FIGUDO-601284 format. One line per field, with one value per residue (C-alpha): residue number from 1; chain; x, y, z. Coordinates in steps of 0.25 Angstrom, whole numbers, always signed. Example, Ala and Ser with C-alpha at 12.3 -4.5 7.8 and 13.67 -1.06 7.14 Angstrom:
! FIGUDO-601284
pos	c(1 | 2) $
unit	c(A | A) $
x	c(+49 | +55) $
y	c(-18 | -4) $
z	c(+31 | +29) $
! end
This chain:
! FIGUDO-601284
pos	c(1 | 2 | 3 | 4 | 5 | 6 | 7 | 8 | 9 | 10 | 11 | 12 | 13 | 14 | 15 | 16 | 17 | 18 | 19 | 20 | 21 | 22 | 23 | 24 | 25 | 26 | 27 | 28 | 29 | 30 | 31 | 32 | 33 | 34 | 35 | 36 | 37 | 38 | 39 | 40 | 41 | 42 | 43 | 44 | 45 | 46 | 47 | 48 | 49 | 50 | 51 | 52 | 53 | 54 | 55 | 56 | 57 | 58 | 59 | 60 | 61 | 62 | 63 | 64 | 65 | 66 | 67 | 68 | 69 | 70 | 71 | 72 | 73 | 74 | 75 | 76 | 77 | 78 | 79 | 80 | 81 | 82 | 83 | 84 | 85 | 86 | 87 | 88 | 89 | 90 | 91 | 92 | 93 | 94 | 95 | 96 | 97 | 98 | 99 | 100 | 101 | 102 | 103 | 104 | 105 | 106 | 107 | 108 | 109 | 110 | 111 | 112 | 113 | 114 | 115 | 116 | 117 | 118 | 119 | 120 | 121 | 122 | 123 | 124 | 125 | 126 | 127 | 128 | 129 | 130 | 131 | 132 | 133 | 134 | 135 | 136 | 137 | 138 | 139 | 140 | 141 | 142 | 143 | 144 | 145 | 146 | 147 | 148 | 149 | 150 | 151 | 152 | 153 | 154 | 155 | 156 | 157 | 158 | 159 | 160 | 161 | 162 | 163 | 164 | 165 | 166 | 167 | 168 | 169 | 170 | 171 | 172 | 173 | 174 | 175 | 176 | 177 | 178 | 179 | 180 | 181 | 182 | 183 | 184 | 185 | 186 | 187 | 188 | 189 | 190 | 191 | 192 | 193 | 194 | 195 | 196 | 197 | 198 | 199 | 200 | 201 | 202 | 203 | 204 | 205 | 206 | 207 | 208 | 209 | 210 | 211 | 212 | 213 | 214 | 215 | 216 | 217 | 218 | 219 | 220 | 221 | 222 | 223 | 224 | 225 | 226 | 227 | 228 | 229 | 230 | 231 | 232 | 233 | 234 | 235 | 236 | 237 | 238 | 239 | 240 | 241 | 242 | 243 | 244 | 245 | 246 | 247 | 248 | 249 | 250 | 251 | 252 | 253 | 254 | 255 | 256 | 257 | 258 | 259 | 260 | 261 | 262 | 263 | 264 | 265 | 266 | 267 | 268 | 269 | 270 | 271 | 272 | 273 | 274 | 275 | 276 | 277 | 278 | 279 | 280 | 281 | 282 | 283 | 284 | 285 | 286 | 287 | 288 | 289 | 290 | 291 | 292 | 293 | 294 | 295 | 296 | 297 | 298 | 299 | 300 | 301 | 302 | 303 | 304 | 305 | 306 | 307 | 308 | 309 | 310 | 311 | 312 | 313 | 314 | 315 | 316 | 317 | 318 | 319 | 320 | 321 | 322 | 323 | 324 | 325 | 326 | 327 | 328 | 329 | 330 | 331 | 332 | 333 | 334 | 335 | 336 | 337 | 338 | 339 | 340 | 341 | 342 | 343 | 344 | 345 | 346 | 347 | 348 | 349 | 350 | 351 | 352 | 353 | 354 | 355 | 356 | 357 | 358 | 359 | 360 | 361 | 362 | 363 | 364 | 365 | 366 | 367 | 368 | 369 | 370 | 371 | 372 | 373 | 374 | 375 | 376 | 377 | 378 | 379 | 380 | 381 | 382 | 383 | 384 | 385 | 386 | 387 | 388 | 389 | 390 | 391 | 392 | 393 | 394 | 395 | 396 | 397 | 398 | 399 | 400 | 401 | 402 | 403 | 404 | 405 | 406 | 407 | 408 | 409 | 410 | 411 | 412 | 413 | 414 | 415 | 416 | 417 | 418 | 419 | 420 | 421 | 422 | 423 | 424 | 425 | 426 | 427 | 428 | 429 | 430 | 431 | 432 | 433 | 434 | 435 | 436 | 437 | 438 | 439 | 440 | 441 | 442 | 443 | 444 | 445 | 446 | 447 | 448 | 449 | 450 | 451 | 452 | 453 | 454 | 455 | 456 | 457 | 458 | 459 | 460 | 461 | 462 | 463 | 464 | 465 | 466 | 467 | 468 | 469 | 470 | 471 | 472 | 473 | 474 | 475 | 476 | 477 | 478 | 479 | 480 | 481 | 482 | 483 | 484 | 485 | 486 | 487 | 488 | 489 | 490 | 491 | 492 | 493 | 494 | 495 | 496 | 497 | 498 | 499 | 500 | 501 | 502 | 503 | 504 | 505 | 506 | 507 | 508 | 509 | 510 | 511 | 512 | 513 | 514 | 515 | 516 | 517 | 518 | 519 | 520 | 521 | 522 | 523 | 524 | 525 | 526 | 527 | 528 | 529 | 530 | 531 | 532 | 533 | 534 | 535 | 536 | 537 | 538 | 539 | 540 | 541 | 542 | 543 | 544 | 545 | 546 | 547 | 548 | 549 | 550 | 551 | 552 | 553 | 554 | 555 | 556 | 557 | 558 | 559 | 560 | 561 | 562 | 563 | 564 | 565 | 566 | 567 | 568 | 569 | 570 | 571 | 572 | 573 | 574 | 575 | 576 | 577 | 578 | 579 | 580 | 581 | 582 | 583 | 584 | 585 | 586 | 587 | 588 | 589 | 590 | 591 | 592 | 593 | 594 | 595 | 596 | 597 | 598 | 599 | 600 | 601 | 602 | 603 | 604 | 605 | 606 | 607 | 608 | 609 | 610 | 611 | 612 | 613 | 614 | 615 | 616 | 617 | 618 | 619 | 620 | 621 | 622 | 623 | 624 | 625) $
unit	c(A | A | A | A | A | A | A | A | A | A | A | A | A | A | A | A | A | A | A | A | A | A | A | A | A | A | A | A | A | A | A | A | A | A | A | A | A | A | A | A | A | A | A | A | A | A | A | A | A | A | A | A | A | A | A | A | A | A | A | A | A | A | A | A | A | A | A | A | A | A | A | A | A | A | A | A | A | A | A | A | A | A | A | A | A | A | A | A | A | A | A | A | A | A | A | A | A | A | A | A | A | A | A | A | A | A | A | A | A | A | A | A | A | A | A | A | A | A | A | A | A | A | A | A | A | A | A | A | A | A | A | A | A | A | A | A | A | A | A | A | A | A | A | A | A | A | A | A | A | A | A | A | A | A | A | A | A | A | A | A | A | A | A | A | A | A | A | A | A | A | A | A | A | A | A | A | A | A | A | A | A | A | A | A | A | A | A | A | A | A | A | A | A | A | A | A | A | A | A | A | A | A | A | A | A | A | A | A | A | A | A | A | A | A | A | A | A | A | A | A | A | A | A | A | A | A | A | A | A | A | A | A | A | A | A | A | A | A | A | A | A | A | A | A | A | A | A | A | A | A | A | A | A | A | A | A | A | A | A | A | A | A | A | A | A | A | A | A | A | A | A | A | A | A | A | A | A | A | A | A | A | A | A | A | A | A | A | A | A | A | A | A | A | A | A | A | A | A | A | A | A | A | A | A | A | A | A | A | A | A | A | A | A | A | A | A | A | A | A | A | A | A | A | A | A | A | A | A | A | A | A | A | A | A | A | A | A | A | A | A | A | A | A | A | A | A | A | A | A | A | A | A | A | A | A | A | A | A | A | A | A | A | A | A | A | A | A | A | A | A | A | A | A | A | A | A | A | A | A | A | A | A | A | A | A | A | A | A | A | A | A | A | A | A | A | A | A | A | A | A | A | A | A | A | A | A | A | A | A | A | A | A | A | A | A | A | A | A | A | A | A | A | A | A | A | A | A | A | A | A | A | A | A | A | A | A | A | A | A | A | A | A | A | A | A | A | A | A | A | A | A | A | A | A | A | A | A | A | A | A | A | A | A | A | A | A | A | A | A | A | A | A | A | A | A | A | A | A | A | A | A | A | A | A | A | A | A | A | A | A | A | A | A | A | A | A | A | A | A | A | A | A | A | A | A | A | A | A | A | A | A | A | A | A | A | A | A | A | A | A | A | A | A | A | A | A | A | A | A | A | A | A | A | A | A | A | A | A | A | A | A | A | A | A | A | A | A | A | A | A | A | A | A | A | A | A | A | A | A | A | A | A | A | A | A | A | A | A | A | A | A | A | A | A | A | A | A | A | A | A | A | A | A | A | A | A | A | A | A | A | A | A | A | A | A | A | A | A | A | A | A | A | A | A | A | A | A | A | A | A | A | A | A | A | A | A | A | A | A | A | A | A | A | A | A) $
x	c(-141 | -147 | -152 | -167 | -167 | -161 | -170 | -176 | -191 | -200 | -208 | -222 | -226 | -230 | -241 | -252 | -258 | -272 | -281 | -295 | -305 | -302 | -312 | -322 | -325 | -331 | -320 | -309 | -316 | -318 | -304 | -296 | -289 | -289 | -283 | -270 | -272 | -258 | -261 | -253 | -250 | -257 | -250 | -259 | -270 | -280 | -290 | -302 | -294 | -293 | -283 | -281 | -289 | -298 | -306 | -314 | -325 | -332 | -346 | -358 | -370 | -380 | -374 | -369 | -356 | -342 | -332 | -318 | -309 | -297 | -283 | -274 | -262 | -264 | -252 | -260 | -267 | -254 | -247 | -257 | -258 | -272 | -284 | -289 | -302 | -314 | -329 | -331 | -321 | -325 | -310 | -307 | -318 | -311 | -297 | -303 | -310 | -298 | -288 | -295 | -298 | -284 | -280 | -289 | -284 | -270 | -272 | -279 | -267 | -257 | -265 | -268 | -254 | -258 | -262 | -277 | -284 | -299 | -305 | -301 | -292 | -304 | -303 | -313 | -322 | -324 | -336 | -335 | -349 | -357 | -371 | -378 | -381 | -376 | -368 | -355 | -353 | -345 | -351 | -345 | -352 | -347 | -334 | -335 | -337 | -348 | -348 | -361 | -363 | -375 | -380 | -377 | -389 | -394 | -386 | -372 | -363 | -351 | -356 | -365 | -380 | -383 | -369 | -364 | -356 | -348 | -345 | -333 | -326 | -326 | -313 | -320 | -331 | -321 | -313 | -325 | -331 | -318 | -315 | -329 | -323 | -310 | -317 | -325 | -312 | -306 | -319 | -329 | -340 | -340 | -351 | -361 | -369 | -368 | -368 | -370 | -355 | -351 | -355 | -353 | -338 | -338 | -343 | -334 | -321 | -324 | -327 | -314 | -305 | -312 | -310 | -295 | -292 | -292 | -280 | -272 | -270 | -260 | -263 | -278 | -275 | -266 | -277 | -287 | -277 | -274 | -289 | -293 | -282 | -277 | -290 | -295 | -308 | -312 | -306 | -319 | -312 | -304 | -315 | -327 | -331 | -337 | -340 | -345 | -355 | -361 | -362 | -369 | -379 | -386 | -378 | -370 | -358 | -349 | -354 | -348 | -339 | -328 | -333 | -348 | -353 | -355 | -345 | -355 | -357 | -372 | -372 | -363 | -372 | -384 | -378 | -383 | -381 | -367 | -361 | -367 | -361 | -348 | -346 | -344 | -332 | -327 | -328 | -321 | -309 | -308 | -310 | -298 | -290 | -293 | -289 | -276 | -273 | -275 | -266 | -255 | -255 | -256 | -241 | -241 | -253 | -244 | -232 | -240 | -248 | -236 | -241 | -256 | -261 | -270 | -266 | -267 | -277 | -273 | -267 | -258 | -244 | -242 | -232 | -242 | -252 | -244 | -239 | -253 | -258 | -247 | -252 | -267 | -263 | -255 | -265 | -276 | -268 | -265 | -280 | -285 | -274 | -279 | -294 | -289 | -280 | -291 | -297 | -287 | -293 | -308 | -317 | -321 | -336 | -346 | -337 | -340 | -334 | -329 | -322 | -316 | -311 | -304 | -298 | -292 | -286 | -281 | -274 | -268 | -263 | -255 | -248 | -248 | -248 | -244 | -254 | -245 | -254 | -266 | -273 | -279 | -284 | -290 | -298 | -303 | -308 | -314 | -322 | -326 | -332 | -342 | -345 | -336 | -329 | -330 | -340 | -332 | -319 | -315 | -309 | -304 | -290 | -281 | -280 | -295 | -299 | -288 | -294 | -291 | -280 | -285 | -291 | -279 | -266 | -268 | -258 | -261 | -251 | -258 | -267 | -269 | -257 | -259 | -250 | -246 | -233 | -241 | -250 | -238 | -230 | -242 | -246 | -231 | -230 | -244 | -237 | -228 | -238 | -230 | -227 | -235 | -239 | -239 | -251 | -258 | -264 | -276 | -284 | -274 | -273 | -288 | -289 | -278 | -284 | -298 | -293 | -285 | -298 | -306 | -296 | -296 | -311 | -313 | -301 | -306 | -320 | -326 | -335 | -327 | -339 | -340 | -331 | -321 | -318 | -305 | -310 | -296 | -281 | -270 | -258 | -257 | -244 | -248 | -239 | -236 | -231 | -217 | -219 | -217 | -227 | -236 | -241 | -254 | -263 | -277 | -287 | -302 | -311 | -326 | -337 | -351 | -361 | -372 | -376 | -380 | -386 | -396 | -401 | -403 | -409 | -397 | -405 | -395 | -383 | -371 | -366 | -351 | -341 | -327 | -313 | -301 | -287 | -275 | -262 | -247 | -239 | -234 | -248 | -251 | -265 | -265 | -280 | -294 | -306 | -318 | -333 | -339 | -353 | -359 | -352 | -359 | -353 | -345 | -331 | -328 | -326 | -311 | -308 | -298 | -306 | -320 | -320 | -317 | -327 | -338 | -334 | -335 | -348 | -354 | -348 | -353 | -367 | -368 | -363 | -373 | -384 | -380 | -379 | -393 | -398 | -391 | -397 | -411 | -409 | -405 | -417 | -426 | -420 | -421 | -434 | -431 | -429 | -443 | -440 | -425 | -417 | -403 | -404 | -390 | -384 | -391 | -383 | -372 | -364 | -373 | -385 | -377 | -371 | -385 | -391 | -381 | -382 | -397 | -397 | -391 | -400 | -413 | -425 | -432 | -420 | -419 | -405 | -403 | -397 | -385 | -394 | -404 | -398 | -404 | -408 | -397 | -390 | -389 | -378 | -373 | -372 | -365 | -356 | -343 | -344) $
y	c(+41 | +36 | +48 | +49 | +46 | +33 | +29 | +15 | +16 | +12 | -1 | -2 | -12 | -26 | -27 | -18 | -18 | -14 | -15 | -22 | -27 | -40 | -45 | -35 | -22 | -29 | -39 | -28 | -19 | -31 | -37 | -24 | -29 | -27 | -35 | -30 | -34 | -37 | -37 | -34 | -20 | -18 | -8 | +2 | +1 | +12 | +18 | +9 | +1 | -4 | -14 | -25 | -35 | -27 | -14 | -8 | +0 | +6 | +11 | +10 | +10 | +10 | +24 | +27 | +31 | +28 | +28 | +34 | +23 | +20 | +22 | +11 | +17 | +30 | +33 | +35 | +21 | +14 | +20 | +14 | +1 | +3 | +11 | +6 | -2 | +7 | +4 | +19 | +21 | +15 | +16 | +6 | -3 | -2 | -6 | -18 | -24 | -22 | -27 | -40 | -43 | -42 | -50 | -62 | -61 | -62 | -75 | -81 | -77 | -83 | -96 | -98 | -94 | -84 | -69 | -67 | -59 | -56 | -60 | -49 | -43 | -35 | -32 | -37 | -25 | -24 | -15 | -12 | -5 | -11 | -12 | -11 | -26 | -37 | -44 | -44 | -52 | -54 | -51 | -59 | -50 | -37 | -44 | -36 | -39 | -31 | -28 | -23 | -16 | -16 | -12 | -22 | -28 | -24 | -34 | -34 | -40 | -31 | -21 | -9 | -12 | -7 | -3 | -3 | -16 | -17 | -31 | -25 | -23 | -38 | -45 | -58 | -53 | -47 | -59 | -68 | -60 | -57 | -72 | -74 | -65 | -73 | -86 | -81 | -77 | -91 | -99 | -90 | -101 | -103 | -92 | -102 | -110 | -124 | -132 | -128 | -127 | -117 | -104 | -112 | -113 | -99 | -95 | -105 | -101 | -86 | -89 | -97 | -86 | -75 | -84 | -88 | -74 | -71 | -80 | -70 | -61 | -67 | -57 | -60 | -75 | -73 | -65 | -76 | -87 | -79 | -76 | -91 | -98 | -103 | -110 | -103 | -110 | -100 | -88 | -82 | -70 | -80 | -90 | -81 | -74 | -59 | -58 | -44 | -47 | -58 | -50 | -38 | -46 | -54 | -66 | -64 | -71 | -72 | -73 | -87 | -94 | -104 | -114 | -113 | -125 | -140 | -151 | -160 | -165 | -164 | -149 | -146 | -155 | -147 | -133 | -126 | -111 | -108 | -101 | -112 | -123 | -116 | -114 | -129 | -128 | -116 | -123 | -136 | -127 | -120 | -133 | -138 | -126 | -126 | -141 | -138 | -126 | -134 | -145 | -135 | -127 | -139 | -139 | -124 | -128 | -139 | -130 | -119 | -128 | -137 | -148 | -149 | -142 | -133 | -119 | -112 | -101 | -87 | -80 | -87 | -84 | -74 | -83 | -95 | -86 | -82 | -96 | -102 | -90 | -93 | -108 | -103 | -94 | -104 | -115 | -105 | -101 | -115 | -119 | -107 | -109 | -123 | -118 | -107 | -115 | -125 | -115 | -119 | -133 | -130 | -133 | -121 | -123 | -129 | -131 | -139 | -141 | -155 | -148 | -138 | -150 | -156 | -143 | -140 | -154 | -154 | -140 | -143 | -157 | -151 | -141 | -149 | -163 | -168 | -160 | -159 | -150 | -160 | -147 | -153 | -166 | -158 | -149 | -161 | -168 | -155 | -154 | -168 | -167 | -157 | -165 | -157 | -166 | -170 | -180 | -187 | -192 | -205 | -200 | -187 | -190 | -180 | -188 | -191 | -176 | -170 | -166 | -177 | -177 | -175 | -188 | -188 | -180 | -166 | -154 | -140 | -141 | -152 | -147 | -132 | -124 | -117 | -106 | -112 | -103 | -90 | -94 | -98 | -85 | -76 | -82 | -81 | -66 | -64 | -69 | -56 | -46 | -34 | -40 | -39 | -52 | -55 | -53 | -67 | -71 | -77 | -78 | -88 | -95 | -97 | -101 | -112 | -117 | -118 | -126 | -135 | -137 | -140 | -150 | -157 | -155 | -170 | -171 | -159 | -164 | -154 | -156 | -155 | -151 | -137 | -125 | -125 | -111 | -108 | -100 | -98 | -102 | -98 | -103 | -104 | -105 | -113 | -114 | -129 | -135 | -134 | -119 | -121 | -116 | -126 | -119 | -124 | -121 | -119 | -119 | -118 | -123 | -122 | -125 | -121 | -132 | -125 | -138 | -143 | -130 | -131 | -145 | -143 | -132 | -126 | -115 | -105 | -113 | -114 | -128 | -127 | -139 | -135 | -140 | -134 | -139 | -138 | -140 | -139 | -128 | -138 | -140 | -154 | -154 | -159 | -159 | -155 | -151 | -154 | -149 | -157 | -157 | -169 | -171 | -168 | -180 | -192 | -195 | -207 | -220 | -220 | -207 | -208 | -197 | -204 | -209 | -196 | -189 | -199 | -196 | -181 | -182 | -190 | -179 | -168 | -175 | -175 | -161 | -156 | -163 | -156 | -143 | -143 | -148 | -137 | -127 | -132 | -130 | -116 | -113 | -120 | -111 | -98 | -90 | -82 | -94 | -93 | -78 | -78 | -89 | -94 | -96 | -102 | -89 | -80 | -85 | -75 | -71 | -59 | -68 | -79 | -70 | -64 | -77 | -82 | -70 | -70 | -85 | -80 | -68 | -67 | -70 | -57 | -49 | -49 | -48 | -36 | -39 | -32 | -24 | -20 | -18 | -12 | +2 | +12 | +15 | +30 | +38 | +38 | +23 | +24 | +35 | +26 | +29) $
z	c(+40 | +27 | +19 | +18 | +3 | +6 | +18 | +16 | +14 | +25 | +21 | +24 | +34 | +30 | +41 | +46 | +60 | +62 | +74 | +76 | +87 | +94 | +89 | +89 | +97 | +109 | +110 | +109 | +120 | +129 | +127 | +125 | +113 | +98 | +86 | +80 | +65 | +58 | +43 | +30 | +27 | +14 | +5 | -2 | +8 | +6 | +16 | +18 | +20 | +6 | +1 | -9 | -1 | +8 | +6 | +17 | +12 | +24 | +19 | +27 | +18 | +30 | +34 | +20 | +26 | +20 | +32 | +30 | +27 | +36 | +30 | +37 | +31 | +38 | +47 | +60 | +58 | +54 | +67 | +76 | +69 | +64 | +70 | +84 | +82 | +84 | +83 | +79 | +68 | +54 | +51 | +62 | +56 | +42 | +48 | +56 | +44 | +35 | +45 | +49 | +35 | +31 | +43 | +38 | +24 | +28 | +36 | +23 | +15 | +25 | +26 | +11 | +7 | -4 | -5 | -5 | -16 | -18 | -31 | -42 | -31 | -26 | -11 | -1 | +4 | +19 | +23 | +38 | +39 | +28 | +34 | +47 | +52 | +60 | +49 | +41 | +29 | +16 | +3 | -8 | -19 | -14 | -9 | +4 | +19 | +24 | +39 | +47 | +60 | +69 | +83 | +95 | +102 | +115 | +123 | +115 | +125 | +128 | +117 | +119 | +116 | +102 | +99 | +84 | +81 | +68 | +62 | +55 | +69 | +72 | +67 | +67 | +58 | +49 | +48 | +46 | +34 | +27 | +28 | +20 | +9 | +9 | +8 | -4 | -11 | -8 | -12 | -20 | -20 | -5 | -5 | -13 | -3 | -9 | +5 | +20 | +22 | +11 | +19 | +33 | +29 | +25 | +39 | +46 | +39 | +41 | +56 | +57 | +51 | +60 | +72 | +69 | +66 | +81 | +82 | +72 | +84 | +94 | +105 | +105 | +105 | +117 | +124 | +122 | +127 | +139 | +143 | +140 | +147 | +134 | +131 | +118 | +118 | +128 | +121 | +115 | +108 | +99 | +96 | +94 | +82 | +82 | +97 | +96 | +85 | +93 | +106 | +99 | +91 | +103 | +101 | +114 | +108 | +97 | +82 | +81 | +90 | +86 | +96 | +96 | +88 | +93 | +89 | +83 | +68 | +70 | +73 | +61 | +52 | +56 | +55 | +42 | +44 | +39 | +52 | +61 | +52 | +50 | +65 | +66 | +57 | +65 | +78 | +73 | +69 | +82 | +90 | +82 | +84 | +99 | +100 | +93 | +101 | +114 | +109 | +105 | +118 | +127 | +129 | +133 | +143 | +149 | +151 | +157 | +167 | +171 | +163 | +167 | +155 | +164 | +164 | +178 | +181 | +178 | +167 | +157 | +156 | +144 | +138 | +138 | +132 | +121 | +118 | +118 | +109 | +99 | +98 | +97 | +85 | +78 | +79 | +75 | +63 | +59 | +59 | +52 | +41 | +39 | +37 | +28 | +19 | +17 | +7 | -3 | -3 | -2 | -14 | -23 | -20 | -10 | +2 | +14 | +27 | +23 | +12 | +22 | +30 | +18 | +14 | +27 | +28 | +14 | +15 | +29 | +26 | +14 | +23 | +37 | +33 | +47 | +55 | +66 | +75 | +71 | +68 | +55 | +62 | +74 | +65 | +56 | +69 | +75 | +62 | +62 | +76 | +70 | +58 | +48 | +38 | +24 | +20 | +9 | +16 | +21 | +34 | +41 | +39 | +32 | +19 | +18 | +21 | +11 | -3 | -13 | -24 | -38 | -45 | -55 | -54 | -58 | -60 | -64 | -75 | -83 | -94 | -96 | -92 | -79 | -75 | -61 | -60 | -62 | -50 | -41 | -45 | -43 | -30 | -25 | -29 | -21 | -8 | -9 | -1 | -7 | -21 | -34 | -40 | -55 | -64 | -64 | -77 | -70 | -83 | -89 | -76 | -74 | -88 | -87 | -73 | -78 | -90 | -81 | -72 | -84 | -89 | -76 | -72 | -70 | -60 | -53 | -50 | -61 | -73 | -86 | -93 | -86 | -85 | -74 | -68 | -60 | -48 | -42 | -42 | -32 | -25 | -10 | -3 | +9 | +21 | +26 | +39 | +34 | +32 | +17 | +7 | +0 | -13 | -19 | -31 | -28 | -39 | -39 | -50 | -51 | -62 | -62 | -65 | -73 | -79 | -65 | -61 | -73 | -68 | -53 | -45 | -37 | -31 | -37 | -31 | -41 | -44 | -45 | -45 | -41 | -38 | -30 | -35 | -26 | -33 | -30 | -37 | -47 | -51 | -45 | -40 | -25 | -22 | -28 | -21 | -29 | -28 | -40 | -46 | -54 | -67 | -80 | -87 | -82 | -87 | -96 | -90 | -94 | -88 | -76 | -68 | -70 | -56 | -50 | -59 | -54 | -40 | -42 | -49 | -37 | -27 | -36 | -37 | -21 | -20 | -30 | -22 | -9 | -15 | -21 | -7 | +0 | -10 | -8 | +7 | +5 | -3 | +7 | +18 | +10 | +12 | +0 | -10 | -15 | -20 | -22 | -30 | -27 | -12 | -10 | -17 | -8 | +4 | +8 | +20 | +24 | +25 | +32 | +43 | +45 | +46 | +56 | +64 | +64 | +69 | +82 | +84 | +92 | +83 | +86 | +81 | +66 | +59 | +50 | +36 | +31 | +21 | +31 | +44 | +57 | +58 | +57 | +70 | +75 | +71 | +85 | +84 | +71 | +75 | +73 | +58) $
! end
């Protein structure tokens, strides 16, 4: 026997298992199942939980109570795989918001091929009981997700009338709001409403992540396959978002469904409210998923039905259920990966759904050039049927939708010295979850990249007469069809055009030109994604880039006109415009969610705001805390 002094150390686990509702308390009670979250085992996790990426701060300002923080490293909690979900125990609420948030972040890291980090390495705060009200939202200024709680209506479906409902217990709502925070980290200026699609894309993407998060749980998917006779179109639990929230607020149905918008371009063109407009994109993606799912499982149906393709009545064989569920999970993962990876190819500012389509195609084409599953073609067609496509392309073929090459050959190694090796080495070290990355001289890297951007402003669609700021630079190790990594540099440049703001009334809307640069790790630029504004001066006749500069000037002129028209429309619709300036800047997630919820409520029942919720409940109703 080995002496005690020589016994090997017992290593900490790599994964942590926690439990949550599937997908909220009502669904778990009716279905009898819970979610088993499998997330990274974060070392040094403090009670709260408080880690490097997520800090749960459970203070209820309405009751002025700071709830006791959960310690997920407590032996009793580790031994049972996390606390059992409970509506009455705030520690269970803390566990659920932390577990779901970490699960969503891990999927982002896998799809983007890099470790995620918040600005300034400051963690995102989650506040499970932030206010009394029918809302939950991400607050960029506080860098926090605030969850409300409220009393159910008198006819709350499967819930009790006037029972206390917590938005922090809905995995859909948690995933949705954390995704807003992730988008804000990836594209800071997507919180500036410069066209109808900016916030609509924010909402659509957050809904997509929340809905596809269902497919991360194989047992839940298998249950849906079995109960729906392999027809996922009828599997409500997988396709609906925040079922309990809708049932308890007089909606009588889920907050938003993946299949509830009409397949017509006219309906999309008429949609203005961000949730409504974004729902068309969500529906298109899910229709594409269902089409590919049906195609990929057609052979299994034929085998199980003796060649007819029509499954016999009764329960499906467990082997068939498991095999079909595997296909559903694989297709959902592939499709969500397409949409998430598109972020590397999105513009820095003023995003439109047409930009999203081009980014999806460009990113996916680089990794899956053959499109063997026809997933890319199916998605583009599903989007086209709803009128969602770029307005300046020759066709919907891959080569026409992909972002263009730079107008002249560009490499990051031309001109000012850019330390590409430092970025590559640091990013590679960051992929070691237990390692320590080298100190990065970000000041020197930012200075050199900004100098490079200024020197190549004409080729990037920017104005050389104004400062060029570097908003971000990183390396992503994307996984291709051949299972080999495809590392790329992604650099974001932006410039504020104060000169234009001084000449036109923007109603407080900042005017920014920007460019996303995608390059190989040898420095060769493969694509640029420009958002130009009118140039302050033309290029000389003999300049090679004069034609490109003129084209960017025309695009920028049209873009400026659209932005100003949109800003005027916001002012016209804003009842406070006569008293408060900068109507566009007052749009935030709290007001968007309240506006969307109020639109579906009875007219005689006003919606409370987060700051002034309904009258306090009795101490008995709030006994859980």
